[in-house]
N, C-alpha and C positions, 0 to 999 in steps of 0.2 A: 364585043362587051370586054373589057378588060386588055385590049391592044398592048399599051406600056405596062411596063414593069416596073416596081418600086425600085427604085438607086440605091437602097443599103444607107447608115448611116450616113450623116454628116457632120463635118469637123464645127466645132464650135468657134464661137467669134474669141479673139484672145485679149482684144483690147476691154480693159474696163470701162464702164458707161455710167458718169458720175449721174449723170441726168436721171438717171432710173432709181437712186438711193432713197433711202428711206430717211436714213439719219448717218451723220458724220459719226456719229457714235459707234465702236465698234463693239458686236453682238449686239446692238439693240437692248446695252443694261439699262434696267429700269423699267422697259416696255413688256408692255402684252405682248409674248411670241411663243409659240413651240421649244421647250426645249429639249431640243434634241439629243445633245451629248449626253446629256443626265439622263434622259430616256433611252435611249442608247447601251448608256453603261448597265443601267438597273435590268432591262432586256439580256444585255451578258449574264449578267449575274444567274437571270433566274436561269440560264441555259447551262448554267456551269457544271451540272452532271453529264452535259453531252453536246459536250462542245465542237469538239471535234464533227458530231454529225451536224449540227446546227451550220457549221460553219461550209459543209459542203455542201447542207440546201441551199444555204443563200449563193455557193461560186458555182453550183453546177441546175440547180433545180430551176425550174419556170416560174415564176411569181403564183403564190395559192391567194393573192389579195386582191390586187383592182386588176381592171383589165387594160392598163397600160399594155403589157406581154414583155417583161424582163426577163430574158432568161438568163441564168446565172445573173454577173454582174450587168449586164449590155444589154443595150436596146437595137432597134434597128431606125431610132430617129437619131438620135446623134454620139458619136465616139466618146468614147470614154465609158469611166463605173457608175452605174445607178445604184442605190439602194435606198428605201426611206421606211420611216417608224410605221407605216400600216404593216408592210411586210413585216417587221423586225416584231411586231405584235400580234400578230399571226404565227410567228415561228414557235411556239414555244404548242402551241395544239400537236406538232410534228415531232416533238423531244421530248415530251414525257412519259414518266412511268406510271403504270398500272396505278388507280385509284385503289387504297388500301384494303385489305376485305375486308377489316374492321367496320370501316366507313362504309363499304359498297353494304355491306350485310345487316346495317341499322334499320331499327324501325324507320318506317317510311314519313313518320312524323319526323324523325331526326335528322333524314335528309330534308326535308321538304322547308327547316327550317333554315337552308341556303339557299341566297337567288343564284339565278341564272353565271355570274360571274364566279360567284363562289364555286360552283357547281365545278366551273370551266376548269378552275384552279385545282380541284382534288385529283386529275388525270385521266388518264385514257380507261374506257371499258375494255377491261381484260379476257373476257368470254362472253359465248351466250347465255342469259338469264331469261329469268320469268320471273313472274307475280300476280298470281292466281286470284280470284275473284275471293274476297274476305281473308289472303293473307297479308302480311304486315312486312315482308322482307323479299330481296329481293332471293332467287335461290337459285344455282347454277345448273347449267343444261351441259350437254354435250352437244356439239353441232347437228349431229344427225337426230336430237332431240328433237332439237329446237326447228331446225327445217320441217322435218313432217309434221310437226303441231301445227307449222302454218300454212305446208301443202294440205293436209287434212280437211283444214277448214275450207281454204279455199274451192277443194273437191263439192263442196255442201255447197257452195253459195253460187248465186247466178251470177255472171262477171258485171252487169251493172249493181253489185252489192258491193264491190270492193275496188279498191284506188291507190293507185301507185303518186309520188311526188317524191322529187329530188330539188333538193336545197342546191345552194352556188358555194356551198362549203371545200372548195377546194378539186371538186367532182371535175373528171376528163372525160374528153368527147366519147369513149369507149363505155365508160359508163354510162352516160345518158342513149348512148346508142342501142347496148345491150338491154337495156331497160324497157326503152321502145320498144324494143322488136318483142322482147320476150312477155310484158304486159299484151299487146295486140296477139303474141300467140296462144295468152292466158284465156283471149276471148276479151279482154276489156279496154277499153277507147278514154277510159278515166285515169290520165295520166297528165300531172303536168309537172309547172319547173317554179324557179324562184323569181323569171323573169315577168309572171305574171303579177309581182305585185311589187313589181321595177320599171321596166321598159319596154311589156309586151305591148303598148302603143305605140311606140316609135316602129315596131315593126311593122303594125297592122297599116298606120297613117301613112308611112314611105311605100309601102306594096300596093296603097290603093293612090298614092300620089306618080310613083317614078317606077314600081314596079318592081322593087326591091330592097326588101327589109334590113338593111343591114348601112352600114358609113358608108358614103359613097368616097371618102377622103382621105389621108392620113394625116396623121401628126406634122409629118414633115411638110403639110399643106398651111399649117398654122406658121410657121417660121416665112414670114416675106410676104405672105398677104395682104390687103392692104385694112382688113378690118377683120377681127377674129370676136365676135360676137356668141357670149357666154349665156343662155336662158336657166334662170332656177338653178344654178349648178353652182356647187361650193368643187371644184376642181381641185384646186390646191388642197382642200383638208382629206378629201374621197380618194384622190389618187396624187400624192406629192409629190412623186417625182414630174407631174404634169406642169410645175412651175417653172424646172428647168429649160423645158421648150417656149414657156411663155417668156422667159427670160431673153431667149434667143431671137424671138419672134419680133419683140422691142426693141432689141438692137437691129434689125432687118430693119425699122422703120413699122413695123405691124401696128395699128391702131386695137387697144383691147377694150371691149365694152361689157359691160356684164346688166343684163337684166334681174331684178330680183327685188322682193319687196323691202330686204334685208339689210343694207352695206354689210357683206360679209367681212371681219376681218382680214381672212386666210385671201381673200380674194383683193383686198386694199393693197397690205403689204405686207411680207412675207421674207422669210430668210430661210433661204436655200441653202443646206448646212455644207453638201457637197459642192456646190461651186465658193470658191473663198471670196469673191466679190459679195458677193449673196449675205454669204457666212458671215462675212462682218459688217457690210453696211446696209442687209436687207436690200428689195426690193419691190417699186412701187407697181402694184402689176396694172391692174384699172388703172384705164385712162380716164372711165366716164362710168359713172352707176346712172340708169334709169330704174327711179323704186316704184313700180309698178303694184297694183293692188294683188293680193292673191286671187288668181280667179280671171285678173283685168288683161291678158297676154291677147287674149284675141281680136280685143277692143284696141289694143296698142295697137297691134299689127294691121288692123284694118283703117287705124290712123297715118299709121306710113303710107299704107297704099293709096288713102286719100290723096293725103300732099302729094303721091307721085303723081297722077292722075291729074290734079291741076296743077302742077310741072308741064305735063303733057300738053293742056291745052295754050299752054303761051310757048314750048317752043317741043315741037314733037320728036321724041328720041332723046329728052333730057333724064327720062326717068325709065323708060322699060326699055329693054334690049328688044327690036320690036323683029331683027331678025332674029337672033333666036327662037323666040316666041313663034312667030310665023312658021318656022322650022321644025320644031320641038316639043310645042305646046296645043295642049286642048283646053277650049272653055274660057277664052280670054273676054269675049262681050260679059260672056254672064256670069263671072266675077266683076268685072269691071261697074256690070250695073248692083250688084249686091254690095261690093263698096261704097257705090255713093246713094247708098239707101240709109249707110248710117249718119246720123247727127253728129255734130263735133260736140254738143251735149251728152248725147250718149257715150260715146268714144272716152271722154275725158269725166266721164263720171264713173265708169263703170272699170278705167284703168287706173284714175288714181294719178294720172301725167299731166303737164299741162299742153295745152295747144302748142307751145312754143317749142318744147321739148320735144314734142312729137314730133314736129316739122323738122329739129337738126336733125336728131337721127334720120328721119328721111330724107335731108339733104349728102346727110354723110356717108348714106349708101347708094344713093343715088351716081354720088362721084366715084365711088367706090369701082375700079376695074374687076377686083377681087375681093370675096368673101366667103369666110369658115363659118357658117350657124353650128353653133353646139348645146346641146342642152341635156339637161339631167332630170330629177324628180320633180320640181319644180313644175315643169311641163306634165310629165308625165304619170302624177298621182292624182289625179279629176276626172270627175266624169263624164268631163269633156275633151277626154286628153288626146285622144284620136283629132279630134277638131284643131286643139291646138298646136300640132305639129304637125296638121296638114297645111295650117296654115304660115307656120314657117315655110314650108316646101314652096309654100305661093310665092314668099317672097324672094327665095331663092330664084325660083323658076321665071318669075317677071324681069330678072336684072341676068337671067342667063349664068348665077354662081353655080354652075353645076358641071361634073363629068372632067372636072382638068386639073393642070395644076394650079395650086392657091385658092380652089373654089369647091365648095361642097356642102351638103349637110350629114352631121357627125350626132348619133344620139350617143352619148360620153357614159359608156355604161361604167358598173361599179365595180360588179365582181369577176376573177376569171372564169372563164370560158362558160360567163350567162350567154353569151352569144352563139356558144355553139347548142346550147340545151334545145334549143326551136331545130336548127337545120338538125338536130340529130334524129327530130321527131317525137322529141318528149314533151309533147303539148298534144293536147284531143282535138286542135284543128290542123295540123301538120303531119306529114309523113318525111321521112330526109327526102331531099331532092324538091318537094311541093308541095301542095296543098293538099286537102284530105277530099279534091276533085276524083272522078271517076279514073280518066286517064292515069292519072298518077296513082289510086289506089292498084289498079291492075296491074300496072308496072311494077308496084312493091311485092302485090301477090308472086310474080314469074321471080324479082328477085329471091325473096324469101320461102317461099315454096309451101307457104300455105293461105290460105283463103283470111280474110280479115273483117273483124268485126263490121257491121256498114251501118251501126244506130250512132248517134252523138256521142262524143265525149262532154261531160261537164269540166267548168274550171273548178281550181280549189276552191275557190269561197261557194261556191254550188254544192259541190260534194259534204264541205262540211255542214252546209246546213239540212244536204239529206240525207245527213243519219238520223236526224229527229224526226224523220217521215214517219206514217203509221208502218207497225210492223208487218202488215202485208203489201206492203210499197215493193213495185220491182225496182226500183232504184235507191231505195233504203239502203245506204252505204253502213255495212257490217264489219269490214275490216279495212284499215287504211293502213298500209303501206309505206314507211317514211324512210327515205335517204335524207339524213339530217335534217334542218329546218327546227322553226320552232314557234307553232301556229299562237302560243300565248303571248307571244312578244313580236308577233308582225303582223295580226288579224286585226281588223275592226273588232269593236265587243269583246274585249278578251274572257267577261263573266261568262258569256255566251259559248263561246270557244270550249271553256274547260268544259262547262256541262255537254257539248257535243264532243269532247272526248272522253269523256267519260259514260258515255252511252254508247259507244265503239263497241263490239261482241270483244273485236280481239286486234291489238292497235300492236303493229311491228317498228320500235326505231332502229334503223340501220345507222350509225353513229361511231364517232371516234369519242364522242364525249357526253357525259350526261348532260341535260338542260331542264326545265322547270317542267315542261309538256312529257319526259319521259317517267314522271312521278306522279300523273294524273291518273286513278282510277283506270279500270275496265269492265264489262259487265262479265267477260270471262278471263281474259290474261293479258297481259301488257308483254310482250318478247323484245328482248332486248339483244342485237348483234353487232357484234368488236367489225368496225370497217379498218382497214387499211388504208392510209391517207393516199395522196396521189406520187409521194415520193417512196414508197414503199409499192406500188403495186408493179406486179410481174411485170415484164418486156416494156416500161414505161407506160405513160402516155402523152395524150397531146390538149392542148386546151386552144381556143380562141379570143383574139383579142377583139377589143373595140374596132381596132383597123383592118379587121380579116386575118392578121397574120395568124395563121395555124403553126402553132411553137409544140416541139418535139421536150418532154422532160423524162431523163433517164432514169429508173429506180437505182437510186441513192442506197446503198448497201452499208452498214457499218453502226447502226441505230444499238448504242448500249443498252437503251430501255426498251428494245425489240415486245412489241406483244404478241406473244406467240401464236395466239389462236386467231389474232386478226386474218379477215381474207379482203382480198382486193373486190371490191363493190361489185363488177361484172361478172363476177365469178359465183359471188351467191344467188345472182338471179340466174345463171346458169341451172345451178344446182335447184333451186326451187322450180324451175319448168323439168327438169328431168322427174324430182318427183310427182308434180301434179298430171303431166303427161309423158310419162316415161315411152312411150311406145313412136312419139315422131318427136322426140326431144333432140333428136340429131340433128333437128332442121333449124334448132336455134344453140347450135354448140360451137364453141370455137375452141381451139388445144393453145392458143395463147393472143395476145397483144398483134401482133405482125398480121393474124389473119381478118380481126374484126377490120385493120385500119385498111386491107386490102378489099372486103366487102363496103365498110363506108366509101372510099372510093368510086363504087359501081352504082350505091344504093343515091348519094349525093354528087352529081357528076360536077359541082362547084369544089367538092374536096376531092377533084381528081389531083392525086400530088401526094394526098396523108401518108400513100401508102410506101413513099419513098424515106419518110422520116423515121430513121433509124437509129442513130446518134445526140449527145449533147449538141446542141447551138444547130440543129436541124430546124428549118421553117420555110413556110409558105407563104406566098401570099394569095388566096381563090380571089377571082377575078378582076386581078391586077392592082396598078397600081389606083385606077378612078374607076368607081362603077358607073354605067351612064356617058361611058365617054365619048367626045366629042357631042353632048345635047343629046344621043344615042338610046332609049330606054329600054329595060327590058319587056315591056308592054306587046301587046297582039299589032297595034301600028307604031311603033318604036318613038312614042310620043309620051312626055306628061301629061300630066291631068292638074290643071287648078280648080281647089275644090270650093265649093262658096258654103264657110262656115256662118252662126248665128253668134252672136254674142250671148254668153249665158245668162241667163236669170239665176245668179245667187240666192233670189230671197231674202237678201237681208234686210232687215228694219233697222232706221237710222242710229238708233243705241245699239245693237249690235255689232260684231267684230265678227271676222273670217278668221280662222285660226287654221293655221298648219303646221306638219311635224319635220321637226329639224334631228340629225342627227350633230354629236358633241362630239367626244373622244371615243369612236366607235367604230367597228365594222361590221356592218351589217348589223343584225341584232346584240352585239355581243361589244359590252361597253366594257374600257380599257383604262376611264379615270372619271369620277365623278363630278371632277370640273373641266370645261374644254381651256386649254391651256392660251385659247386664242381669243377668247371675250370674257373668260372668268365665270358663266356659269354654270351653277350646279346643275341639276339633273330636276331640279322641282322650280327650275326658274320658269318665269314667265315673260317672253322676251315683249314688250310693249313699247311704244314710242313715250316720249317724256310727255306730250301734247297732250295724249291721251289719258296718262296718269294723273296730268294737273287739272285735265275737267272731271275727271271721276274722282277727283282728293284722294289718290293714291300714290303715296310717296314711297321713293327707290324701295326695296328692303322690305315695305309692307307683306304682312300675307293677304294673298287675296284667293275668290273662288272664282274659277271658270267654268263654265255648266252651261247643259242644254236640256232636251227631255230624254238625252241618252245617259248622261253621266256624268258627275261633277270632279274638278279635278281642283284641289287646291294646293297653291304657291306660293311663289313670292315672286313680287313684282320686280323685275330690271329692265333699267330705260336703256334704248340702245337706238341706234339709226334706222328705225325701221318705218315704213310707209304705214301715218296715223289710220284706223281704224283696220288694223292685220297685227295679231300676233302671233308668236311661234311657243310651242311646246317642244319636249324631246319626247323622242322616240324611243323606245316603246311606251313612256310613262302616260303619255297624252292620249294614248288608244283607246280608253273608256269614255271618250267621249265621242268615239266614231258610232255609226250606226252600221250593225250589218247588211247585208243585202242588196247597199248600194252601190250599184259595179257600171264600169262604163259600157254602152252599148255596144262598142266594136270590139273590143281589147278584152274587156270583162276586167279590169285592172278594179279593187273597192277605189272607194272614194275618202280619201284623206285629207278632205279640207272639208270645214263644217262652219256653219253662224254659233255663235255663243254669245253669252253673256257673260260678262266681266265686273266684278264688285269685291268691295273689301269684305276680307273673310268675315269681320266682327259683325257686318252688318247682314252678311248673308246668314253668318248663323244663327243671330238674335232673332231671323223673320223664320228661320225652317222651323221651330216648333210648331208654328201656326200656320204658317203656307206654302205648302210644299212645291217644288218646280217640277210640275208636271206627275211628276210620278216621285215616291221615294226611295233615294240611293243613300244607302251607307256610305258614308267617308271613307277616301281611302287613306289610308296612314300616309303621315309626309313625313319627311326629315327633313328640315329647315337649317339652312347652317348660313 
C-alpha cells in the first residue's frame, strides 16, 4: 500500500483562460460575490493589537481552519502563496486578549444576553473558573483546585458515567492521542470527536467498501482528471483555497460537475482573490449542476448504474471496467441484480432528476478514463449516510477509478485534523492503528502497558441522552469533559440538549473562549479550564489534512496577549490522570511533544514518520500518493466490495418538503457574518424554489413558518435555484426542527434532514390558537431583516 510518493507542489499554468471567466467587468463590480479585500482589511484591523504575532501565525503556522493543509503560506498542491478568509476569520481566536474581569465575573444572566458570536469576541478564558449550583457568577480557581475537584469527582463515579468529547477547533494529533489514551487509562470508552457530526460515515463506508477510511487521492489528482465530481459540497465556501485547484484543473481540461439540490453560487462563479486573473474576471467553476432531491442521491446513482448496465447489453465494456472488476472487486453480480430491480419511475421520483439527465451523466462517466469523486456534508448528514458513500464507491469501483493518478475517492473534510481524531483513537469504536477488535486491543495494551476497558463506548449523541437516565442506571452520564464544542449549536433538538447539560452533576469546559453552552447550569458545578491554542503548544503540534498529509506546526512565540495560565490540552489530560490514579500515571506521562509523536508512530503504523517532524515546513503523507494503489485494497483478500443499497423511503407526503441545513458565512457553528455574501441570505432566510413559492402563494421576503412534530422555525422566504420540494435553513438556527435520537445505523451521525410543512406565517399563526401542530411549541424569536 502506498508505493508511489506525492511529487510535491506543481507549477501553476501561466496563460490566462478567458473561456472560464465569469464577467468582462474587472472585480465583478456590482455582482453578488465575496468581498475578500474588505474582509481582509477588517480582520487586520481586528488584530491590530497583536499584528506581529498574527502575521507569524499566518506565515509560520499550519492553518487551523479547513482541512486543506496550508503550512505557513504554502501547500503541497500548487506553488505560490495561499491564504483565505476562512483562515483569517479564525485568526482572532489565537491573538485575542483575555476577557475583561468585569464582564467575565458579571451575573450569569448578563453573560447569557450574549450569543456565541458576541461571546467569542469578548476574548479568551484567562484562568480556571467554577460556578457551583446556585451561584450567580463564575469565580476564579487555581489549577490545583480545579483539577482536584474534577479528579475527586471522577474517583467517585463508575467510568461508564463520564464522557469525553473533543471538537475540531485547532486541536492537534498530540492532544487527540493523549486524550484517547487517558480516557482508556481512567477506564472509560466514552470518548468521541467532532467527526461524529460531520464525516464519520465517510470513514465507515470507505472501510467496508475499500478497507480504509480516508481519501484515496490527492488534490493534485483534481488537476488533469477527466471529471471532478462534487457531491453535496460547497468546497469553494468551506475551503476557499480549493477554488485555486479547481481553476488549475479546468485549465488542464477537467470537467467539474456538482450534484447538489441548490445551485450554490460559490460552486458556480467565484472570484479567487490571490489569483490575479480570477480576482479580476472571476472563474466559472462548475461545468454542470445536477439538482438532486435531498436524500435522492442513492436513487440518482442507481440510475447511473442502471444505464451503464444497459450500455453493457449493447457493447460489452462500454461502461464497466471489467478487467478491474474481475481482478479487484467482489459482489458484481449481486450489485447488478440490485440495480436492475430499481424501476426508472422510482429512480426519477426519489432523485428528482430526469432520466435524460441521469443518462447524460452516466455517459460522461462511462467515457472518462479518470474521475475523482469528492463529497461533503450533503452526503454524510443523513440516516443512510454510509449507504450514500458506499454507493459513490460503487461507481468508482465499477469504472476502476481508484488507486492511481487522477482517480479516487475523497471525503472533503471541513476542519483541520479532524481526519486525525479517529486515527489517534479519540473515538468509541477505534484505537490507534485499527478498530476495537481483540487483536488490536491486545496490541495497544502491550504498547500502553495497562488493560483497556472491554465494554463498548457510546457515541456523543447517546452519551447526551444517557444524562437523563434514572439515577441508579450504570450508564447515567454524570460528568462530561469537553475540549471545545458547543452541543447547543451543533446537535438536533437544542431544547433537550440544554436540559441534558443542566442535568449533569459536573461539566468541564476546556476551551479558549466561552460559548452559550458554557453558561448552562449544572447540578453541582461547571468548571472552565483555559486551553492553549495549537500555536502555543509546547514542542509544536501536528495535524492531518484531507489528503493524509501530516503537517508540523511549530510553537510560535511572541504573543503580546499571552494568556499566562493557559495550558496545552495534552498536558491537562496528563495532569488529570496523575490526580485520579497517581500510582500508575507514569504509564500515560509524556515529558514533551516529541515523546508523544514517537509513541504515535508505534501505536499507529500508518503514522510512522510523524516522529521525524520537528520544524516548520516538515510534512509527510501517510499511505503514499494513492491508497489502494493498483487496485489492491487493504482488505483481507485485497479486493474492494460493491455494496447493495436500497433507495431510502423518506416518508414524505406530497404536500411536505425535505429540509436540510446549510452554513453561511461561518466556520463550523461559529458565525462570522449575518448575511451570506455569496447569495445575500440572512440567518433566518428559508431557501426555496420560486415554483414552490408560487404553489403556496408565498412572495419573496414574506414571513413563513417551517414546522413538523418536533419544532417550529419562523423565517423569511428567499427564492433561489433549488430543486422543488426541497428547502434549506441555516445551521444551527434550524436545528429546532430536528429530532434527537435518530442516528445513522453504521456511523452514528445524527440525521440533519427531515420532512416539514411550510406555510405563510399569517396563516400558521391564525390557526395556532385553535389547532396545535402535533404539540404546542413556543415561537422562536426571529430577526427578519
